[in-house]
C-alpha positions as CSV (number, residue, x, y, z in Angstrom):
1,M,113.3,70.9,74.2
2,L,113.4,74.5,73.1
3,D,116.9,75.1,75.0
4,D,118.3,72.5,73.4
5,L,117.1,73.5,70.1
6,V,118.3,77.1,70.6
7,I,121.8,76.2,72.5
8,K,122.5,74.5,69.4
9,D,121.6,77.1,67.0
10,A,123.4,79.6,68.8
11,L,126.6,77.1,69.0
12,K,126.1,78.0,64.7
13,Y,125.9,81.5,65.2
14,L,129.1,81.6,67.4
15,G,130.8,79.3,64.5
16,A,131.6,76.8,67.5
17,K,131.1,73.0,66.7
18,E,128.5,71.1,68.3
19,G,131.3,69.4,70.5
20,D,132.8,72.3,71.4
21,H,131.6,71.8,75.3
22,E,133.0,75.3,76.7
23,A,130.8,77.0,73.9
24,K,128.2,74.9,75.3
25,A,128.8,75.3,79.0
26,L,129.2,79.2,78.8
27,L,125.7,79.5,76.4
28,E,123.6,77.3,79.1
29,K,125.2,79.4,82.1
30,V,124.0,82.9,80.1
31,L,120.6,81.7,79.6
32,N,120.0,80.3,82.6
33,D,121.5,83.5,83.8
34,N,119.6,85.9,81.6
35,R,116.1,84.3,81.3
36,S,114.6,87.0,83.2
37,A,115.3,89.5,80.3
38,F,113.3,87.5,77.8
39,S,109.9,89.0,77.2
40,P,108.7,86.8,74.5
41,R,105.8,88.5,72.8
42,H,104.2,88.2,69.1
43,V,100.6,89.7,67.0
44,T,99.1,88.4,64.1
45,A,96.2,89.6,61.7
46,F,94.9,88.2,58.5
47,F,94.8,90.7,55.8
48,K,92.7,89.9,52.2
49,V,95.0,89.9,49.0
50,E,93.4,93.5,46.7
51,T,96.3,93.0,44.3
52,L,98.9,90.0,43.2
53,D,99.9,91.8,39.7
54,P,102.1,93.7,39.5
55,V,102.7,93.9,43.0
56,I,100.9,92.3,45.9
57,T,98.8,94.9,47.7
58,F,96.3,94.2,50.8
59,V,92.9,95.4,52.1
60,G,92.8,97.9,54.8
61,T,96.5,98.2,54.5
62,E,99.3,100.6,53.0
63,V,101.8,97.3,52.4
64,T,102.7,96.8,49.1
65,L,105.0,93.6,48.2
66,A,107.2,93.8,45.1
67,G,109.6,91.3,43.5
68,E,109.4,88.5,41.6
69,A,110.6,86.0,45.2
70,I,107.4,87.2,47.1
71,R,104.8,87.1,43.9
72,R,106.1,83.5,43.4
73,C,105.2,83.0,47.2
74,F,101.9,84.7,46.8
75,Q,100.9,82.9,43.4
76,G,97.0,81.5,44.4
77,A,97.0,83.7,47.4
78,T,93.4,85.6,48.4
79,E,95.4,86.3,52.4
80,G,98.3,87.3,53.8
81,L,99.2,86.3,57.6
82,F,101.2,88.9,58.7
83,N,102.9,88.8,62.1
84,A,105.4,90.4,64.1
85,F,107.9,89.3,67.5
86,T,110.0,90.7,69.7
87,L,112.1,89.4,72.7
88,G,111.5,93.1,74.3
89,I,113.5,96.0,75.2
90,A,114.9,94.6,78.6
91,F,117.1,91.8,76.2
92,D,118.8,94.6,74.0
93,K,119.5,96.4,77.6
94,K,120.9,93.0,78.9
95,V,122.7,92.5,76.1
96,R,124.7,96.3,75.7
97,E,125.2,95.9,80.0
98,L,126.9,92.8,79.7
99,S,129.3,94.3,76.6
100,L,130.3,96.7,79.1
101,T,131.1,94.3,81.8
102,H,131.3,90.7,80.0
103,P,131.7,91.1,76.8
104,S,131.9,87.1,76.0
105,E,128.5,86.6,77.8
106,S,127.1,89.4,75.6
107,V,128.1,88.1,72.2
108,A,126.8,84.6,74.2
109,L,123.5,86.1,74.9
110,N,123.3,87.7,71.6
111,A,123.5,84.8,69.8
112,I,121.1,83.1,72.1
113,G,118.9,85.6,71.4
114,S,118.8,85.4,68.2
115,A,118.1,81.7,68.1
116,Y,115.9,82.1,70.5
117,A,113.6,84.5,68.4
118,E,113.8,82.6,65.4
119,R,112.5,79.2,67.2
120,K,110.2,80.8,69.6
121,A,108.9,83.2,66.6
122,D,108.4,80.0,64.8
123,E,106.6,78.2,67.5
124,L,104.0,80.8,68.0
125,L,103.6,81.1,64.2
126,K,102.6,77.4,63.9
127,V,99.6,77.2,66.2
128,V,98.3,80.3,63.9
129,R,98.9,78.7,60.7
130,D,97.6,74.9,61.6
131,E,94.6,76.5,62.6
132,K,94.5,78.5,59.0
133,E,95.2,74.9,57.5
134,K,92.1,73.5,59.4
135,Q,90.0,75.8,57.8
136,G,91.3,74.8,54.1
137,F,94.3,76.9,53.7
138,K,97.6,76.0,52.4
139,T,100.3,78.6,54.5
140,S,103.9,79.6,53.0
141,F,106.6,80.0,55.2
142,R,107.4,83.3,56.7
143,F,109.0,85.9,54.3
144,C,110.5,88.6,55.6
145,P,111.7,91.9,54.1
146,G,115.4,91.3,53.5
147,Y,114.8,88.2,51.7
148,G,114.9,87.7,48.2
149,D,114.2,90.8,46.4
150,L,111.6,92.1,49.3
151,P,113.5,95.6,50.8
152,M,113.7,96.1,54.6
153,N,111.8,99.3,54.6
154,V,108.7,96.9,54.2
155,N,109.2,96.1,57.6
156,L,107.4,99.8,58.2
157,K,104.1,99.0,57.0
158,I,103.6,95.4,57.9
159,A,104.5,96.6,61.6
160,A,102.2,99.8,60.9
161,A,99.2,97.0,59.6
162,L,99.9,95.1,63.1
163,N,99.8,98.5,65.0
164,A,103.1,96.5,66.4
165,A,104.2,99.7,68.2
166,K,101.3,99.6,70.5
167,R,100.9,96.2,70.6
168,I,104.3,94.4,71.4
169,G,106.4,97.5,72.0
170,L,108.1,96.9,67.9
171,T,108.8,99.9,66.2
172,V,110.5,100.1,63.0
173,T,113.6,102.8,61.7
174,E,113.2,104.6,58.4
175,E,115.3,102.0,56.7
176,G,113.2,99.1,57.8
177,L,115.6,98.2,61.2
178,L,113.7,96.3,63.9
179,L,113.8,98.0,67.3
180,P,114.2,96.4,69.9
181,V,117.3,94.5,67.7
182,K,116.1,90.4,68.3
183,S,112.5,91.3,66.4
184,I,110.9,89.5,63.3
185,V,108.5,90.9,60.8
186,G,107.3,88.9,57.8
187,V,104.4,87.8,56.1
188,C,102.7,84.2,54.7
189,A,100.8,83.9,51.7
190,C,97.5,81.9,52.4
191,I,95.9,79.8,49.4
192,P,93.1,78.0,49.5
193,V,93.1,73.9,49.2
194,K,91.5,73.2,45.9
C-alpha cells in the first residue's frame, strides 16, 4: 500500500502523468532495486508551551516560533509535539552514486525519496498524534520551518531540542537545511479539547 502511494506521489514530483507506464515502471524498478538504502528513523517529544504571544516558546528548550501562521496554528495549545524524520545518509549516497552512472535512475530515486519521506513521516507521526488525541487533545498538522512565515533556521533549535543528531543522525546547517537531505523537522500544536 505504501509503495503504491509513494509511486503515485513520485510520478507527480517528476511531472509525469498517472498513466505514464514508462515512468511508473522506472520508479517501481528503482524503488525495488534500492530498498536497502532506506533507513527510516524518527524521534518525537512533547514540550509544554511557556508563552504564546508575541512568540511561542517551550519549557526546557531554546525554540522560539514567531510568525502569524504558527501563532494561528498554536492558538489555545498547551504543548508542542516536536518531530524529526530522516531516510538516512545511505539514501543520499545512493542518489549521488546513481547520478554518476544512471542519471535517470538518480532522478527517479530522488523523487521516490521525497515521496517516501513525506508518507512515512506522516505514518509514524500519526501513531503519536492518535495517542495524544486519546488523552483529550486535538493535534494540528505538522508545521515545518520554511512553511508560511516560519523561517527555516528554526530547524536548528527543534532538532537540538530533540537531540536529533545523536538519536537519528539528522543534522542542520546554519541556514536550516537538513542533512541527510531526505529529512523532515516539524512541530504540531497540542490543544486540550474542552
